[in-house]
A tleap script that builds the chain and sets N, CA, C and O, in Angstrom:
source leaprc.protein.ff14SB
mol = sequence {
  NMET GLY THR ASN THR LEU GLU LEU THR ASP
  GLU GLU LEU ILE LEU LEU ARG HIE ALA LEU
  ARG HIE TYR LEU SER GLU PHE GLY HIE GLU
  GLU ALA ASP ILE LEU ARG LYS ALA ARG ALA
  LEU LEU GLY LYS LEU PRO GLU PRO ALA ALA
  CARG
}
set mol.1.N position { 84.040 96.672 115.020 }
set mol.1.CA position { 83.879 97.803 114.971 }
set mol.1.C position { 82.907 97.718 113.776 }
set mol.1.O position { 83.331 96.807 113.064 }
set mol.2.N position { 82.214 98.052 113.438 }
set mol.2.CA position { 81.165 98.183 112.367 }
set mol.2.C position { 81.618 98.934 111.022 }
set mol.2.O position { 82.647 99.504 110.658 }
set mol.3.N position { 80.121 98.614 110.347 }
set mol.3.CA position { 81.178 98.802 108.523 }
set mol.3.C position { 80.339 100.119 108.130 }
set mol.3.O position { 79.199 99.724 108.375 }
set mol.4.N position { 80.167 101.800 107.548 }
set mol.4.CA position { 79.724 102.482 107.210 }
set mol.4.C position { 79.352 103.096 106.269 }
set mol.4.O position { 79.652 104.267 106.501 }
set mol.5.N position { 78.959 103.038 105.496 }
set mol.5.CA position { 77.989 103.636 104.036 }
set mol.5.C position { 78.008 105.197 103.851 }
set mol.5.O position { 77.261 105.848 104.582 }
set mol.6.N position { 78.662 105.741 103.093 }
set mol.6.CA position { 78.483 107.430 103.001 }
set mol.6.C position { 78.656 107.333 101.517 }
set mol.6.O position { 79.472 106.626 100.925 }
set mol.7.N position { 77.823 108.097 101.034 }
set mol.7.CA position { 77.346 108.563 99.587 }
set mol.7.C position { 77.860 109.694 100.001 }
set mol.7.O position { 77.689 110.315 101.050 }
set mol.8.N position { 78.977 110.054 98.405 }
set mol.8.CA position { 79.357 111.521 98.141 }
set mol.8.C position { 79.208 111.582 96.673 }
set mol.8.O position { 79.408 110.635 95.912 }
set mol.9.N position { 78.790 112.940 96.292 }
set mol.9.CA position { 78.896 113.272 94.850 }
set mol.9.C position { 80.676 113.772 94.263 }
set mol.9.O position { 81.524 114.438 94.857 }
set mol.10.N position { 80.709 113.231 93.127 }
set mol.10.CA position { 81.988 113.290 92.913 }
set mol.10.C position { 83.107 114.630 93.309 }
set mol.10.O position { 84.316 114.689 93.528 }
set mol.11.N position { 81.943 115.664 93.263 }
set mol.11.CA position { 81.997 117.416 93.910 }
set mol.11.C position { 82.798 116.864 95.614 }
set mol.11.O position { 83.782 117.376 96.148 }
set mol.12.N position { 82.209 116.038 95.973 }
set mol.12.CA position { 82.510 116.015 97.344 }
set mol.12.C position { 82.959 115.298 97.458 }
set mol.12.O position { 82.811 115.047 98.654 }
set mol.13.N position { 83.905 114.147 96.796 }
set mol.13.CA position { 84.518 112.721 96.705 }
set mol.13.C position { 86.509 114.105 96.735 }
set mol.13.O position { 87.506 114.390 97.398 }
set mol.14.N position { 85.814 114.366 95.541 }
set mol.14.CA position { 87.344 115.369 95.465 }
set mol.14.C position { 87.744 116.595 96.830 }
set mol.14.O position { 88.824 116.958 97.296 }
set mol.15.N position { 86.600 116.898 97.088 }
set mol.15.CA position { 86.895 118.081 98.003 }
set mol.15.C position { 87.701 116.830 99.652 }
set mol.15.O position { 88.665 117.123 100.359 }
set mol.16.N position { 87.052 115.871 99.713 }
set mol.16.CA position { 87.471 114.770 101.011 }
set mol.16.C position { 88.666 114.772 100.484 }
set mol.16.O position { 89.490 114.754 101.397 }
set mol.17.N position { 89.267 114.788 99.238 }
set mol.17.CA position { 90.384 113.893 99.079 }
set mol.17.C position { 91.233 114.800 98.904 }
set mol.17.O position { 92.363 114.438 99.230 }
set mol.18.N position { 91.156 115.930 98.488 }
set mol.18.CA position { 92.035 117.322 98.934 }
set mol.18.C position { 91.933 117.487 100.162 }
set mol.18.O position { 93.064 117.301 100.611 }
set mol.19.N position { 91.081 117.784 101.171 }
set mol.19.CA position { 91.268 117.362 103.010 }
set mol.19.C position { 91.834 116.889 103.441 }
set mol.19.O position { 92.643 117.469 104.165 }
set mol.20.N position { 91.845 115.443 103.327 }
set mol.20.CA position { 92.749 114.899 103.398 }
set mol.20.C position { 94.661 114.781 102.991 }
set mol.20.O position { 95.693 114.656 103.650 }
set mol.21.N position { 94.385 114.877 101.889 }
set mol.21.CA position { 95.875 114.770 101.773 }
set mol.21.C position { 96.717 116.648 102.285 }
set mol.21.O position { 97.910 116.769 102.562 }
set mol.22.N position { 96.043 117.430 102.278 }
set mol.22.CA position { 96.538 118.703 103.242 }
set mol.22.C position { 96.556 118.548 104.582 }
set mol.22.O position { 97.485 118.920 105.298 }
set mol.23.N position { 95.191 117.811 105.098 }
set mol.23.CA position { 95.582 117.474 106.522 }
set mol.23.C position { 96.524 116.538 106.680 }
set mol.23.O position { 96.672 116.251 107.868 }
set mol.24.N position { 97.314 115.871 105.844 }
set mol.24.CA position { 98.158 115.270 105.826 }
set mol.24.C position { 99.552 115.288 105.898 }
set mol.24.O position { 100.449 114.573 106.343 }
set mol.25.N position { 99.394 116.642 105.149 }
set mol.25.CA position { 100.645 117.335 104.824 }
set mol.25.C position { 101.012 118.562 106.302 }
set mol.25.O position { 101.940 119.324 106.570 }
set mol.26.N position { 99.657 118.173 106.980 }
set mol.26.CA position { 99.832 119.564 108.196 }
set mol.26.C position { 100.686 118.818 109.577 }
set mol.26.O position { 100.742 119.581 110.541 }
set mol.27.N position { 101.286 117.575 109.773 }
set mol.27.CA position { 101.421 116.829 110.719 }
set mol.27.C position { 103.221 116.457 110.517 }
set mol.27.O position { 103.726 116.393 109.396 }
set mol.28.N position { 103.833 116.289 111.504 }
set mol.28.CA position { 105.100 116.588 112.003 }
set mol.28.C position { 104.997 114.892 112.492 }
set mol.28.O position { 103.934 114.300 112.683 }
set mol.29.N position { 106.491 114.248 112.646 }
set mol.29.CA position { 106.969 112.916 113.079 }
set mol.29.C position { 106.233 112.551 114.154 }
set mol.29.O position { 105.703 111.455 113.969 }
set mol.30.N position { 105.923 113.173 115.499 }
set mol.30.CA position { 105.416 112.775 116.333 }
set mol.30.C position { 103.795 112.369 116.176 }
set mol.30.O position { 103.184 112.165 117.225 }
set mol.31.N position { 103.232 112.272 115.179 }
set mol.31.CA position { 101.574 112.039 114.318 }
set mol.31.C position { 101.732 110.698 113.849 }
set mol.31.O position { 101.056 110.273 112.912 }
set mol.32.N position { 102.566 110.022 114.432 }
set mol.32.CA position { 103.337 109.164 113.034 }
set mol.32.C position { 101.515 107.857 113.058 }
set mol.32.O position { 100.982 107.174 112.184 }
set mol.33.N position { 101.300 108.037 114.038 }
set mol.33.CA position { 99.832 106.899 114.048 }
set mol.33.C position { 98.702 107.829 112.736 }
set mol.33.O position { 98.242 107.367 111.692 }
set mol.34.N position { 98.582 108.875 113.169 }
set mol.34.CA position { 97.534 109.445 112.842 }
set mol.34.C position { 97.318 109.401 111.463 }
set mol.34.O position { 96.293 109.242 110.801 }
set mol.35.N position { 99.077 109.659 111.014 }
set mol.35.CA position { 99.513 109.908 109.465 }
set mol.35.C position { 99.524 108.316 108.992 }
set mol.35.O position { 99.721 108.105 107.795 }
set mol.36.N position { 99.304 107.102 109.947 }
set mol.36.CA position { 98.989 106.478 108.896 }
set mol.36.C position { 97.554 105.471 109.062 }
set mol.36.O position { 97.251 104.386 108.566 }
set mol.37.N position { 96.899 106.343 109.947 }
set mol.37.CA position { 94.912 106.033 109.952 }
set mol.37.C position { 94.790 107.017 108.585 }
set mol.37.O position { 93.994 106.694 107.703 }
set mol.38.N position { 95.482 108.037 108.473 }
set mol.38.CA position { 94.577 108.747 107.305 }
set mol.38.C position { 95.237 108.669 106.155 }
set mol.38.O position { 95.081 109.572 105.333 }
set mol.39.N position { 95.931 107.791 105.932 }
set mol.39.CA position { 96.692 107.631 104.860 }
set mol.39.C position { 96.155 106.109 104.497 }
set mol.39.O position { 96.490 105.615 103.420 }
set mol.40.N position { 95.334 105.395 105.399 }
set mol.40.CA position { 94.905 104.349 104.548 }
set mol.40.C position { 92.927 104.398 104.839 }
set mol.40.O position { 92.047 103.546 104.711 }
set mol.41.N position { 92.930 106.097 105.341 }
set mol.41.CA position { 91.701 106.255 105.069 }
set mol.41.C position { 91.503 106.864 103.648 }
set mol.41.O position { 90.465 107.040 103.012 }
set mol.42.N position { 92.656 107.105 103.371 }
set mol.42.CA position { 92.962 107.993 102.072 }
set mol.42.C position { 93.048 106.692 101.073 }
set mol.42.O position { 92.386 106.787 100.040 }
set mol.43.N position { 93.407 106.117 101.172 }
set mol.43.CA position { 93.540 104.238 100.062 }
set mol.43.C position { 92.760 104.335 99.762 }
set mol.43.O position { 92.596 104.633 98.579 }
set mol.44.N position { 91.457 104.110 100.822 }
set mol.44.CA position { 90.062 103.729 100.699 }
set mol.44.C position { 89.192 103.916 99.793 }
set mol.44.O position { 88.348 103.220 99.229 }
set mol.45.N position { 89.758 105.652 99.717 }
set mol.45.CA position { 88.265 106.266 99.098 }
set mol.45.C position { 88.958 105.841 97.415 }
set mol.45.O position { 90.025 105.566 96.865 }
set mol.46.N position { 87.747 105.993 97.180 }
set mol.46.CA position { 87.818 105.636 94.736 }
set mol.46.C position { 88.012 107.017 94.371 }
set mol.46.O position { 87.706 108.118 94.826 }
set mol.47.N position { 88.485 106.660 93.615 }
set mol.47.CA position { 89.302 108.000 92.361 }
set mol.47.C position { 87.517 108.776 92.079 }
set mol.47.O position { 86.648 107.904 92.045 }
set mol.48.N position { 87.226 109.583 91.977 }
set mol.48.CA position { 86.222 110.546 91.425 }
set mol.48.C position { 85.735 109.882 89.981 }
set mol.48.O position { 86.606 109.229 89.406 }
set mol.49.N position { 84.867 109.946 89.546 }
set mol.49.CA position { 84.717 109.061 88.132 }
set mol.49.C position { 85.241 110.431 87.295 }
set mol.49.O position { 85.297 111.556 87.794 }
set mol.50.N position { 85.605 110.088 85.936 }
set mol.50.CA position { 85.711 110.666 84.657 }
set mol.50.C position { 84.794 111.238 84.440 }
set mol.50.O position { 83.671 110.741 84.526 }
set mol.51.N position { 85.168 113.175 83.892 }
set mol.51.CA position { 84.794 113.665 83.219 }
set mol.51.C position { 84.237 113.934 82.016 }
set mol.51.O position { 83.903 115.085 81.734 }
savepdb mol mol.pdb
quit
């Protein structure tokens, strides 16, 4: 598996974090593998810079 780099503005990063959190809140117990992967991805995202 390769590594990819994605450059985001702080605004885009905030939007992506919100979108992932909403995505996670919509799943039930039968999607445990997807929940685990989405949480891991969310954990990799840095906090946006303080304004």
